[in-house]
C-alpha positions, 0 to 999 in steps of 0.5 A, spaced: 461 168 368 468 171 368 469 178 366 476 177 364 479 174 358 484 169 359 490 173 357 488 178 362 487 172 367 494 169 365 497 176 366 494 177 373 496 170 375 504 171 373 504 178 376 509 178 382 505 184 385 499 179 386 503 174 391 504 175 398 511 174 400 513 171 393 508 165 396 501 166 397 497 169 392 492 175 393 488 178 387 481 181 389 480 183 382 481 175 380 474 172 380 478 165 381 478 161 387 483 155 385 487 156 379 494 154 376 501 156 380 505 160 376 509 154 373 503 150 371 507 143 372 506 145 379 499 144 380 494 149 383 494 154 388 488 158 392 486 166 391 487 167 398 482 174 397 476 170 395 473 167 401 471 161 397 479 160 398 478 160 405 472 155 405 476 150 401 482 150 406 478 150 412 475 143 409 482 141 408 484 142 415 477 139 417 478 133 413 485 132 416 483 133 423 477 127 423 482 122 419 487 124 425 482 122 430 478 117 426 484 114 423 486 110 428 479 107 430 478 105 423 484 100 422 
């Protein structure tokens, strides 16, 4: 259940103060783990203030490592 209205979520997403080094979205108040980037046409980003974002990132790196190791054996 999301306690924020859509316009509040968009305000948080567009606020430059919620970006570390202008790139990494970090907003502890935002309950979303995956959300649209500031420019919606560019895809999605992770909210690095949420533990679930780190799980997603670890999963991506694990998948890439497994494919790098097993890829040559599968072809």
